[in-house]
N, C-alpha and C positions, 0 to 999 in steps of 0.2 A: 469469580473470578475479579476482584475489586481492586483497582489501582489504587496504590499507597503515595507513590511519588516519581517524578520524573525530575532525571538531573538537569537546571538552568542551561549550563554549558553542557556544551559536547565532547566526550569523555576523547572523541577520533575526528577529523577532518581528512576526507578522501579527496585528493585531488582529480579534477577532471574536463574537460570544454564543455564551453556552454554554446549553442548556436547563437550566431547573431545575423543582423538584416544586413543579407547581399552576400556575395564573394568576400572573403577572407574578414568577414566579422567576426569569428568566434571569438571566446577569451575561454580567460581558466579560471575557475571556480571549484569552491570543494561542498562535497558533501557530507553534512554535519550528522553523527553517531553519536546518538544520546541510551542513557541506560534507564532503566524506571526498575521498579517494586512494585509486583502484587501481591495481594495476600494468600493465595495459593494459584498451584498450577497441578497437573494431572499427575497420578503418577506415570512414572517413563517420561515425561516430558521437564526438562530443563530449562528451557527458553522460548519464548517467542517473542519473533523478531518481523517487525510489520514498518513497510517503506512504501512508497508513492511517488508517483512524479518526477521520474528519475530519466528527466529529458536532456539527455547528455552522452558524450562517448566518452570513452577511456584517450587517456595522456598519448601524447608521441612515446613518447619514452616507454611506457607499457606498449603498446603496439610492435615495436622496436621494429619498424620500417614495415607493419603489414596491413592490411585494412585495420578502420578503427571501428571498435566493438564498441555496439552499446553498452551503456554504460552498467546497466543492469546484469549484461553477460557475463561482465569481469568481475561484480560485486560478490557474487558469491566465497569465489576463490579468495578474495582479500578478507572477507568475514572469517572463512577458515582457516586463513596460514595466518594473517597478522591482529584479531580482534578477541575470536573464542575465547583462544586458548587463555589469554589473560584473563580473562570471565571462568574459566573453567568448565566452559560449554563445551561438550562433545556434539558435532553437527546434529548426528543422528539421535540425539536427544532433543531436537531443536524443531519448533515448524516454523514455519511461514506463511506472514499473510501478506498479497500485492492488491493496492489499492489504485493502481489504474495508472492509465499515461505514461509508460515506457520505451516510447521511440522516440527518435531524433533524428533527422536524415541525415545520409552520410557526408553530405559537402559541408553543413553545418552553418547554411548560408540563408538557413529559412526555421523563425521561431514556428511550432506549434504543427509542426510536419505529422501526418498521419501514416502510420506503417509496422509491418507485423511484430507483433512480441513474445511470439510462440520462444524464440530461443534464450530470450530474459527470463520465460515460465521453465524452460527445461534446463536452465543452468542451473537455477534454485532448487530444482525437483533432485537435482544429480548429487547434490552437497547433503540437503537433510530430510527429516524424518519423513513429511512429508509438505504440498504447497497448496494454497487457498489462497480464494480473493474473485474481484472483478475487471472488467475490463474500462478503461477512462473511453474521455471522448475522442482521444487521436489513436487509440488501438484498434488494430486488426489480425487478424489470425489467418495469414493466406491472403487470400481477398475476401475473406470473410468478417462478419464481424463477431461469432463466436466460435470456437474451435469445432471443423467440422467432427473431428474427433479424439479421443483419452489423448493428450499431451503427454502421460505417463503414469503407469497406474499409480502413483501418489500424488500426481498434482491432480486438483480437483476446482474447476471452473464455475465458477455460480451467476445466474441471474436468472434470481426469482425462486432460489434453489436453495436448500439446507444439506450440510452433511455433520457428521458427527467423526472426530478427530481426536484420539487420543483421549477420549471422553468428553471433551468440549465441541457444544454443537454451535455449529458457525452458520451463518446464512449470508446472501451475498445480491447485491444487487445492480447491478453493470449501468453505464453509460450517466448519462445526468435528463434534467429535464428540460425540453426543447421541445424542436420540432422533427417528428417522427423521422421526416422525410430526410431526415441528415440524419448524417452517420451517430451510430449509441446515442441515439437520443427517445427520451417517451414524453408524450404526454402528461401534463398534470396527472389527469383520473388513471393512465399507465403507471406512474410513479407512485402514487395514492394507493393503488389496489396491490400493487408490490409489496408494500411497507406493510398493508394490511396482513398478506396473506403472511409475508416473512417473519414480522415479529409478537411472539408469543413469551410464556411465562418462564420454560425453559429452557430458552434462547441463549448462548452466553454472549455470543460476539453479533455483531450485525456491521459490516463492512461492504463502505458504497463510496462511490468513487469523489461524489458531490453531499454533502451531508448538511445536518443544520449550522443556522449561524446562530450569532450569539450578538445581537448589535450592541446589547448593553454593555458588553467588554470589548466593541470595536474589534469582532471577529469577523468575518466574513463568511456567508453561508446560503442555503435554499431557506425562504421562507416557510416553503411549503413545505420543506420536509422538516423543519424547525417546528410548526405548527401540528403533524400530523406524531412527530416520536414524541411531545407534548403531551398528547392524547395517547399513545399507545409508547410507554417509556420503558426502552430496553435498556439491559444491566450495563449496555458498551459498545458504542458504535468506535470502529475506526476506518477513517475518512483522510481524501488529499485533496484535489483541485484548486482550492483558495489554501494561500500558505497564512500560518499563524507564527507571529512571536513566540509563542506559549505552545508546544503539544499538546498539553492538557488541559481541558475544562470540564463542566459538571454542571448542566441543564439544571433548573428548579426542580424539575422531576425526580432528580437523583443520577439522569445517565451520564455518566463520564464519558466524553468526547475524546477518543485519540487520535491529534492530524499528525498526518506523516508526509504532508507535503514536502518534497524535498528535504527529506531527512528519514534515517534510521533509527528505526527504535528497538531497543532489547532489554526485553520484561524477563528479570526471574523473581523467582518467588522470594518472600522475605525472609532473611536469615542463610538465602542462596550464592548470595553475592557476595 
C-alpha cells in the first residue's frame, strides 16, 4: 500500500475543547479531517482511518449538559454520521489506526494529563470493522500501561506485536524513547530492539506514537528512530506525538511517514474517492 496523495487542506474541521493551564483556561479548537489516496486497499476494506493526539473533550453543546466526553469517544459517531457517507464509505468496511495520546483531564485545566483511554478504543471498535494501534506516553488502560484483557474482539493493541487485518500486516510499538521508570517509555536499546523485531519485508504498516524526525525538512521526531528506519526501511509509518504542518513526508529510503498528530486522515484507494 503506497500513499499517492494527501489533501493539503482539511475537508472538515470538527470543534472541540482543548485544555488550558489552570482553571478556566480551556479554549475552543478544531480537529482537521483530511482525505488521501493510496494505490490499493485489500478486498473488503474501503478506507483506512488514522488519527492520534486527540487531547481534548467534546463541546458543551455536544454534551447537552452532561459530562464532557473525550474527543476520541465522540469522534467515531461524528465520522459515521457526518463524514463517511459523503465519501461513500461504510463504517464496517473501514479500519482504524490509533497512534496514541487520546486523553485529556476532565476539568480541562491541565495540559498533558495522563489517564484511561479504553473508552476511546471501544468507541471506535463499536463503529468500525477493526481497530489497531499503540499507546502514547499519556495513555493508560485503567491503571495499567497496557490493556489487561481484550478491549473487544475487533480491537488489537500493539506493543512489539504484529497483527494481520483485512490482509494488511500491521506492527506497532507503544510509548516513546525515554526513562523506563516513567510511564510508556523505553530505553534506546529497548526501542531499537522493538523496531528490529517488527520491521520485515512483508510488513505493510508500522504504527508508533513517536517516529522519525526529518530535520532537513524542519519536521520534528526522534533521531534514534530515524537512524534505525533508515537502515531498515518499512513501507509506511503512521505516527503522532510531534505535530507537522504537513501530514505526509517520504524518507530517503522510500518510507512514507503519515503524521496524524492532532488530525484525522481518511485514506481511500485510487479511483474510489
